[in-house]
C-alpha positions in Angstrom: -40.4 5.0 -12.4 -39.7 3.7 -16.1 -35.7 3.0 -16.9 -34.1 2.9 -19.8 -31.1 1.8 -19.0 -27.4 0.3 -20.8 -25.5 -1.7 -19.2 -23.8 0.7 -18.5 -25.7 2.4 -16.4 -26.4 -0.8 -14.7 -24.2 0.0 -12.0 -25.6 2.4 -10.6 -28.3 0.5 -9.5 -27.5 -2.2 -7.0 -27.7 -5.4 -8.3 -29.5 -7.5 -5.4 -32.5 -5.0 -5.8 -32.4 -6.0 -9.6 -35.0 -8.5 -10.9 -36.4 -8.8 -13.7 -35.5 -7.1 -17.0 -38.0 -5.9 -19.8 -37.4 -6.2 -24.6 -37.5 -2.4 -24.6 -37.6 -3.1 -28.7 -40.2 -5.0 -31.3 -38.4 -8.1 -30.3 -35.3 -9.7 -29.4 -34.4 -13.9 -29.1 -32.7 -15.8 -26.6 -29.3 -16.1 -27.4 -27.6 -19.5 -26.0 -23.9 -18.1 -24.9 -23.2 -14.4 -24.0 -22.1 -13.7 -28.2 -24.9 -13.3 -30.9 -23.3 -17.2 -32.8 -26.7 -18.7 -31.8 -29.6 -18.5 -30.5 -33.4 -20.6 -29.9 -35.9 -20.1 -32.6 -38.8 -17.8 -30.4 -38.6 -14.4 -29.7 -39.1 -12.5 -26.4 -40.9 -9.6 -27.4 -41.6 -6.5 -25.9 -42.7 -5.9 -22.3 -42.1 -9.7 -21.6 -41.1 -9.5 -17.5 -38.3 -11.8 -18.1 -36.3 -12.7 -14.5 -32.5 -12.0 -14.5 -29.9 -14.0 -13.9 -26.3 -11.9 -13.1 -24.9 -9.7 -16.2 -21.8 -10.9 -18.9 -19.9 -8.0 -20.4 -22.8 -6.9 -22.4 -25.4 -9.7 -22.1 -27.6 -10.0 -19.6 -28.1 -14.1 -18.4 -31.8 -14.7 -17.4 -34.2 -17.7 -17.0 -37.8 -18.1 -19.8 -39.2 -20.2 -19.5 -41.3 -21.0 -23.3 -44.1 -23.2 -23.8 -44.0 -25.0 -20.6 -40.1 -25.1 -20.7 -37.0 -23.3 -18.7 -34.9 -21.8 -21.0 -31.1 -20.8 -19.1 -29.8 -17.8 -21.7 -28.6 -14.5 -22.5 -29.8 -11.1 -23.6 -27.3 -8.1 -25.2 -28.1 -5.0 -22.5 -28.5 -3.0 -25.6 -32.1 -3.5 -26.2 -33.6 -4.3 -22.2 -34.0 -2.5 -19.7 -34.2 -3.2 -15.9 -37.8 -4.2 -15.3 -39.6 -2.2 -11.6 -42.8 -3.4 -9.8 -43.6 0.6 -9.7 -43.4 1.7 -13.4 -45.2 4.8 -13.4 -43.5 6.9 -16.1 -41.5 6.7 -19.3 -38.4 9.2 -18.9 -38.2 9.9 -22.9 -41.1 10.5 -24.1 -40.1 11.5 -28.3 -43.7 12.1 -29.3 -47.2 13.1 -28.5 -51.0 12.3 -29.7 -52.3 15.3 -31.3 -55.9 14.3 -31.4 -57.7 12.0 -29.0 -57.6 8.4 -30.0 -57.8 4.9 -29.1 -55.2 2.6 -28.7 -55.0 -1.5 -29.9 -53.3 -4.0 -29.2 -50.6 -5.3 -31.4 -52.7 -7.9 -31.9 -55.2 -5.9 -33.6 -57.1 -6.1 -30.9 -59.1 -2.3 -28.8 -57.6 -1.4 -24.9 -61.3 -0.8 -24.1 -62.0 1.8 -21.5 -58.4 3.3 -22.6 -58.2 7.1 -24.9 -55.3 9.3 -25.4 -55.7 12.6 -24.6 -54.2 15.2 -27.1 -50.8 16.2 -26.1 -50.0 13.2 -24.2 -46.2 12.1 -23.9 -45.3 9.1 -25.7 -42.4 7.1 -26.0 -42.6 6.0 -30.5 -40.7 2.7 -29.3 -39.8 1.2 -33.2 -39.9 4.8 -35.0 -41.6 7.4 -36.6 -42.8 6.3 -40.4 -46.2 8.7 -41.2 -46.4 6.3 -44.6 -47.7 3.5 -42.0 -51.2 3.3 -40.9 -50.0 2.6 -37.2 -47.0 2.7 -35.2 -46.4 1.3 -32.2 -46.1 2.7 -29.1 -45.2 2.9 -24.8 -47.4 5.3 -23.0 -48.0 5.7 -18.9 -52.0 4.8 -18.3 -53.6 5.2 -14.4 -49.9 5.3 -13.2 -49.1 1.5 -15.4 -46.8 1.5 -18.1 -48.7 0.3 -22.0 -47.5 -1.4 -25.1 -50.3 -0.6 -28.0 -50.5 1.1 -31.3 -52.5 4.3 -32.1 -53.8 6.1 -35.9 -50.4 7.7 -37.5 -52.7 10.3 -38.3 -53.3 11.0 -34.3 -49.5 11.4 -33.0 -46.2 13.6 -34.1 -42.6 13.2 -33.1 -41.6 15.6 -30.9 -40.3 18.8 -32.8 -41.9 16.8 -36.2 -44.7 19.3 -37.2 -47.3 16.8 -39.1 -48.1 19.7 -41.2 -44.6 19.8 -41.9 -44.4 16.1 -43.1 -47.6 16.1 -45.3 -45.7 19.2 -47.2 -42.4 17.1 -47.4 -44.2 14.5 -49.0 -46.7 16.1 -51.8 -43.0 18.9 -52.3 -40.6 15.4 -53.2 -43.6 13.9 -55.4 -43.9 17.1 -57.2 -39.9 17.0 -57.5 -39.9 13.5 -59.2 -42.9 14.5 -61.1 -40.9 17.3 -62.6 -37.3 15.3 -62.9 -39.4 12.5 -64.6 -40.6 15.4 -67.2 -36.7 17.0 -67.7 -36.1 13.5 -68.7 -39.1 13.1 -71.5 -38.5 16.5 -72.5 -34.1 15.7 -72.5 -34.9 11.8 -74.3 -37.1 13.7 -77.0 -34.9 17.2 -77.4 -31.8 14.3 -77.9 -34.0 12.3 -80.4 -34.6 15.7 -83.1 -30.9 15.7 -83.1 -30.0 12.1 -84.2 -33.0 12.7 -86.5 -32.1 15.7 -87.7 -28.1 14.3 -88.0 -29.5 11.8 -90.5 -31.0 13.5 -92.5 
């Protein structure tokens, strides 16, 4: 099971069973100490498998290989989750596919052979913005967890109707135009009043 756990949840899992963690945000720095004061000059991307040494306060102490060098550092627990070998699902789905769609890797290349069908549940791990052409997602396919991106028009966050989002955007645009027109009208009115006073 794909667990999105904070450090407070680690106590419910046997520490001996925890060997790896993974980043569940878009990326995290590797900090040199168990605080945010200083970090190495590289980022660990979402989904990478990181070997865990121990937990300290609200940080995971880990070992990480970057460009053939081994680093020991710390990752904030709020940015990571426990990695398990039998990840078969994401427990917190917050969106769904609304039209059959191909999936792209984060580098823009396509996942060959993967098509997400309408009503497939997904996890929007970087939020949702209807104005973006693509949205980053995590999804389960053939009992494996993948990270990728799909065209935003082909998905919807749970509890939000895309038609409503579009309608709200149109309404906001119309209201903006009305306010601008009213502003011009008001400005002309004041100009007229001031002109009459000068006479």
